Each structure stands twice: as structure tokens, then as C-alpha cells.
N, C-alpha and C positions, 0 to 999 in steps of 0.2 A: 721266750714269747714276747716279753715286754720290749725286747730289742727290736723284734720284728714289727711290732705295732708302731714303735717310734720311727722305724725306717719308713713304714708306709705313710705315716703322718708327714714326715719330711718330704717324701716324694709328692704327696698330695699338695703340700704348701708350695713346693718348687713349681709344680704344674700350674697351680693357681696364680703364682707370681708371674710365670711366663705368659699366661693368658692375659693378666692385667697389663703387662708390658705391651703385648700385641694390641690390646684395645687402646691404650694410651698412644701408641705409635700411629694407629689408624686415625685416631682423633686429631693428632698433630698434622698428619698429611691432609686430612679433609679440611681442616681450618686453613692450612697454607694454600689449599686450592680454592678457598672461598666457598666450599661446598657445605651446606648445613648438615650437621651430623644427625642423621636419622638412625635410631637405635637398631632397626632391622638391617640397615646397610652396614653400620659399624660392626655388628655381630658377624655378618657374612664375610666382610673383608678381613676381620681378625680371626676368622675360623673358630668362633665360639658360638654358643647358643645365646639366644636373647635372654633366656632364663638366667644365664651366668651374669649378664649385665644387670638384670633386675635384682638378682640376689646380692649384688655388691652396690649398695646405695651410693658409695663414694664415686663409683664409675658413672652411674646414672647422673649424679649431681654434676660431675665434670663435663659430661656430654651436654647437659642443659646449659651449663655456664658458657661453654664454647659456642653453642647455638645462639645464645643471647649475644655473645661477643660478635659473631658474624652478622647478626641482625642489626646490631648497633653500627657496625662499619657500613653496612649497606644503607642504613637510614641516613647516616651522616653524609655519605656520598650523594645520595638523592637530594637531601635538603640543601647541600651546597650548590648543586646544579640547578636547583629550583628557586634560588633566592631572586627576588625581583625587587625593583625599586618602585617608589611611588610614581616617579616620572614615567617609567615604562608602562605602569598600569594605566596612567592617565592617557598616554599615547594610544594604548590598546583600546581604551574606552572611546576615545575620539574616532579612531579608525572604525570601530564597530558602529558608532552612531552614523558616520558617513556611509558605511555599507548598508545600514538599515534604511537610511534615507534613499539611497539609490534603489534598493529593492522595493521600497514602497512606491517610488515614482514609477519604476518599471511595472509593478503590479497594477497601478491605476491605469497606465497606458495600455496594458494588456487587457484589462477589464473593458476599457473604452473600445478597443479594437474588436474584442469579442462581441460586445453589444452591437457594433456596427455590422459585423459579419452576420450575426443572428438576425438583425433587422433586414438586411438584404435578402437573406435566405427566406424569411417569412414573407417578404414582399414578392419574391419570385414565386413562392408557392401560391400566394394569393392570385398573382397574375396568371399562373398556370390554371388554377381553378376557375378564374373568371373567363379565360379564353376557352376552357373546356365547357364551362357553363354556357358561354355565348355561342359556341359552336353547336352545342346540343339545342340551345334555344333557337338558333338560326335554322337548324334542321326542322325543329318542331314548328317554328313560325312558317316555314315554307310549306310544311304539311298542312297547317291550318289555313294558309292562304289558298292552297289548292282545293281544300275541302270547301272553303267559302265560295270560291269561284264556281265549283261544281254545283253547290247549293243555289247560287244565284242563277246559274244557267237553268237548273231544274225549275226554279221558281218562275223564271221568265217564260219557259215553255208552258208551264201549267197556267200561268196568268193568261197567256195567249189562248190556250185551250178553253179556259173559263170565259174569256171574252167572246170566243167563237161560239161557245155554248149559249151564252146570253144573247148573242146576236140571233142565233137560230131560234131561241125561245121567243124573242120579240117578234121575229117574222112569223113564227107559228101562231103566237097569240094574236097578232095582227090579222092573219088569214082567218083564224077561228072567229074573231070578232066580226069581221066583214061577212063571213059566211052566215052568221047568226042574224044579221040585220036584215 
């Protein structure tokens, strides 16, 4: 029975060693490809469970070390490509100052042009209102002139009638006074 237990322990160790070798092989291939070793992806590619990797702290530490290695490589590549000189920064600053000046000049010209256009628009609206008001005022004025003319005609007729009535009154009073004498 002890032999059988030892045999099972050997098989279990051999299986575990094979799984460890597969995990390390997958880590090597991922690092070579520049792919960050995510434990779930490593476990899937090595055909082991994530629990297996978490149960072996040396594998997890190796995966983290290689992830840091890849991150360092990428950082060094990026920082090398991003190195700038003081002269290039000064040139960029001067270019941005010139661009800012151009944009400010353009903005002030656009503001001035907008003001002019708005002024013309307001004046056109005022002229339209004035012409509309003068047209309505002209119509109203014509109506008032017509009413005034008619009133003056009516007044002239009544004045003539009044004068005629006064004349008749004078004649009648004159007859009445002569008849009483």
C-alpha cells in the first residue's frame, strides 16, 4: 500500500512539474511577443486553472516579474522616443506664441466684423420700422386730412346757413320794428 501511495505522489509531482513547465513556457512566449502576462490568459494558454497559479507563489511571482520587465521595456522605449531638447521646447513655445498672436488678431477682426454686421442689421431693422411707421403715419395723415377737409366743408355750410338765418332774422326784426311804429 505504501508503494501505491508513493507511486501516486510521484505521478502527482510529475503532473505538477509538467504544469509548471507549461506555465513557464507560456510566460516565455508572452514575454517574447511583448504581451503582458495576465494570469487568466497564462492559465488558459497553459491549460491549467488560475487556482494552480495562485497556489504556486513562485509562478505568480515569476509572472509579476515578467510583467514588470515588459512594462520597463515599454517605458524605456517611450521615454527614448519622447526625449526633447531645450531648443526644441523653445522653438515650440515661439511657434505657439506666434499662433496665439495670429488667433488673437483674427479674433479681434472677427469681432469687429460681427459688430459691423450687427450694426447694419439693426439699422436696416430701424429703417424698415421707420418706413412702416411713416407709411402708416402717411395713411393716417391722409385720413386726418380728409376728415379735416370734410369738417371744414361742413363748417363752411353751417356758417353760411347761420349767416342766412341771421340775415333773415334782421329782416324780420326790421319789418317787425317798422310795423310797430
